C-alpha positions in Angstrom: -2.3 -57.5 2.9 1.4 -58.2 3.0 2.8 -55.2 1.2 1.2 -52.0 0.1 2.5 -48.9 -1.6 0.0 -46.1 -2.6 1.9 -45.5 -5.8 1.5 -49.1 -6.9 -1.0 -51.2 -4.9 -0.6 -54.6 -3.2 1.8 -57.5 -3.3 1.7 -60.7 -1.3 3.3 -64.2 -1.1 1.2 -67.3 -0.7 1.1 -70.9 -1.5 2.0 -72.8 -3.6 5.1 -70.7 -3.9 3.1 -67.8 -5.4 3.7 -64.1 -5.7 0.7 -61.9 -6.5 0.5 -58.3 -7.3 -2.5 -56.0 -7.7 -2.0 -52.7 -9.4 -4.4 -50.0 -8.2 -3.1 -47.1 -10.2 -3.7 -46.4 -13.9 -0.1 -45.5 -14.8 2.9 -47.8 -14.3 6.1 -45.9 -13.3 9.7 -46.8 -12.5 8.7 -46.9 -8.8 6.0 -49.5 -9.7 8.4 -51.7 -11.5 10.9 -51.5 -8.6 8.2 -52.3 -6.1 7.3 -55.5 -7.9 10.9 -56.5 -8.7 12.2 -55.7 -5.2 9.5 -57.9 -3.7 10.2 -60.7 -6.1 13.8 -60.6 -5.1 12.8 -60.6 -1.4 10.6 -63.7 -1.9 13.4 -65.5 -3.8 15.8 -64.7 -0.9 13.4 -65.3 2.0 11.5 -68.3 0.6 14.2 -69.9 -1.6 13.6 -73.5 -0.4 9.9 -73.2 -0.9 10.3 -71.7 -4.4 12.9 -74.4 -5.3 10.8 -77.3 -4.2 7.8 -75.9 -6.2 10.0 -75.7 -9.3 10.1 -71.9 -9.3 7.8 -69.0 -8.4 4.3 -68.8 -9.8 3.6 -65.1 -10.5 0.2 -63.6 -10.9 -0.1 -59.9 -11.8 -3.6 -58.3 -11.6 -3.0 -55.3 -13.7 -6.6 -54.6 -14.8 -6.3 -51.0 -13.5 -3.4 -50.2 -15.9 -3.9 -47.8 -18.8 -0.4 -46.7 -19.5 3.2 -47.0 -18.4 6.6 -45.3 -18.6 9.3 -46.7 -20.8 11.8 -46.7 -18.0 9.4 -48.9 -16.0 9.4 -51.5 -18.8 13.2 -51.4 -19.1 13.6 -51.9 -15.3 11.1 -54.7 -15.3 12.9 -56.6 -18.1 16.4 -55.9 -16.9 15.5 -57.3 -13.5 14.0 -60.4 -15.0 17.1 -61.0 -17.1 19.3 -60.7 -14.0 17.7 -63.6 -12.2 18.7 -67.3 -12.4 16.8 -69.4 -15.0 14.9 -71.4 -12.3 13.3 -68.4 -10.6 9.9 -68.7 -12.2 7.7 -71.7 -13.1 4.8 -69.7 -14.6 3.5 -66.2 -14.9 0.0 -64.8 -15.6 -0.8 -61.2 -16.2 -4.5 -60.2 -15.9 -5.3 -57.1 -17.7 -8.1 -55.2 -19.4 -8.1 -55.3 -23.2 -5.7 -52.6 -24.5 -3.7 -53.4 -27.6 -0.7 -51.3 -26.5 -0.5 -52.8 -23.0 -1.1 -56.3 -24.3 1.9 -55.9 -26.7 4.1 -54.8 -23.7 3.0 -57.8 -21.6 3.6 -60.2 -24.5 7.1 -58.8 -24.9 7.7 -59.3 -21.2 6.4 -62.9 -21.6 8.9 -63.5 -24.4 11.7 -62.3 -22.1 10.3 -64.6 -19.4 10.4 -67.5 -21.8 14.0 -66.7 -22.9 15.2 -66.2 -19.3 13.4 -69.1 -17.6 12.2 -71.4 -20.3 8.6 -71.1 -19.0 5.8 -69.4 -20.8 3.8 -66.4 -19.5 0.1 -65.9 -20.3 -2.4 -63.1 -20.4 -5.9 -63.5 -18.8 -8.8 -61.1 -18.3 -9.9 -62.3 -14.9 -7.7 -63.6 -12.0 -10.4 -65.8 -10.4 -10.1 -68.7 -12.9 -6.2 -68.5 -12.6 -6.5 -68.6 -8.8 -8.7 -71.7 -9.0 -6.7 -73.4 -11.7 -3.4 -73.0 -9.8 -5.0 -73.6 -6.4 -3.6 -70.3 -5.1 -4.3 -70.0 -1.4 -5.7 -66.8 0.1 -2.9 -65.5 2.2 -3.2 -65.1 5.9 -3.2 -61.6 7.3 0.6 -61.1 7.6 3.4 -58.8 6.7 5.4 -59.5 3.6 8.3 -62.0 4.3 11.3 -60.3 5.7 9.4 -57.0 6.4 
């Protein structure tokens, strides 16, 4: 575990230039969005050379626990994505349980990602195939970079 907040869940940085989140609460709040975005900013700052050499950050969100969210969380999430340089992400995958409302929100976020970075986000139901496909390494037991 590299970062943990009981109001959100887990986040970690691993290779190849990959940021992973695992939501453990059912309701996404503004604090959840800030937890994720603050840690992405930290990775982009602390691991900039690694991220640049990989062509951007691979982001994997495991949000299968999510059932609802606050509108202010969505706004924060999108505003922070828009504020970053175009090259910050090379790909994003959000794993989630089937929910028409949440799927629509994630698809809107993926559209913003495409507009901001030129890369496409995707939705999956299980993180295991995504981890295998992208060869995401299991992180060593360590604190989050810079923390």
